[in-house]
N, C-alpha and C positions, 0 to 999 in steps of 0.2 A: 774037233773040227780042224780043218787044215789051215795052214798059214795063209794060203791064197784067199780063202774065204774071209778071214779076218781083215786082211789088207783091202779086199774089195768092199767090205762093209764099212770100213773107216773112210775110204775114198767116197763112197756113196753119201755118207753123212756130212762130209766136208762140202761136197758139191751142193747138197740140199740146203745146208746152212748158208752158204754163200748166195744161193738163189734167193732165199728169204731175205737176207740182208740187203741184196740189190733191190728187190721189190719195195722194201720198206724205207730204205735210207738213201739210195742213189738214184733211182729211176726218176723221181719227181722231187723238186725242191719242197720244203715244208713251209706251211703257213706260219707267218710271223705273229699270228694272233693265237691260234689254238694248236699248232704243231701238226695238223693234218697234212697229208700229201696234197700238192697243188696240181690238179688236173689242168693241162694246158688250155682246154676250151673254156674254163671258168676263171682263169688266172687274172688277178688284179695286181698291178705294180704301182706302188706309190713311190714317186721320186722325191727325195728330200732336198732341201736347199743346199745341203753339203754334198750332194751327188750320190748319196747312198740310196739303195733300192730296197724297199720292203715288199715282199710277195705274200699274197693271200689266196686262199682256196675258194673264196666266194665273195660276193658283194657284201653279205652280212658281216663276215670277219673284217673286211677292209673298212666298212663303215664304223664298226665298233672301235677299231684302232684309230681311225681318222678323227673321231669325235674328240679324243683327248690329245691329239698331236697335230691338229690342224695348222698351228702356227709354224711347224717345221716343214710343211709340205710345199713343194714347188709345183708339181702337177701329178695327175693320176692317169694311168694308162689302163684301159679295160680291154677285154677280148670279145670280139663279135662271136656269138655262139654258132652262127651259121657257117662262116668262112674261116674263122680262127684268126682274123686280122686284128692286130693291136692298134687301138685308136685312143686319142685323148678323150677323156670322159665327157668333156663339154660338147663333143661331136656325136656322142652316142645317144641312142634311144633306149630308155630303161622301161621295162615292163614288169609289173608285179602280177603274177598269175597263180593258178592253183598247182602248177607243176613245180615240184621241189627239186632243186639241183643237189642239195647236200642234206642228207638225212640227219647228220649230227646237229646242225644248227637250224634246220628247216628253212634254208634260204629259198626264197621264191621270187627273187628279182633277177631278171634276165637282161642281157645286153645285146643290142643289135646295131649294126652300122647303117642299115637302110630302113627307112620308114615302112616300106612294104613288108619286110621280114617281121618287123615289130607288129604290124597289123595282122599278119597271118597268125602269129603266135597268140595275140590277144583273142582273135576269133576262135582259135582251136582250144585254148586253155582258160577261157573266161578271165582275161586279163585287162589291165588298165595301164595307161602311161603314167609314170611317176617322174618327178623332177630328178635331175642329177644330184645324187647324194653327196657328191664330192665338190660342191661349189665352194670356191675360195673367196673370202671377203678381202677385197684389195682396195 
């Protein structure tokens, strides 16, 4: 085989490897609970008292981490699934429904900024309103 063929083959594999690396490690931050990529529409940010930020891929992962670290938390920011707006958790509507957002951990809790959006989701996916899982005792 010719030298050009081998050079082309090596370049192809380098580009393919870089593409996979980008998709797995650079495109999205990783969940601080299970290491999964964090899709922007389901992102939860927990702001610690020292200013550090913990990012999570779902309400499930954030709640699991929160249970053991509640004393270090200043506030929690969740993402509205309809508009992508980031809002404080105490202002959000949480709905548990049959729709699973993360197959790895079976997360079925959804976040909405507006009550109407939460109601539409509940009607469509057999859901119910649940309390803010990130309430801080002060």
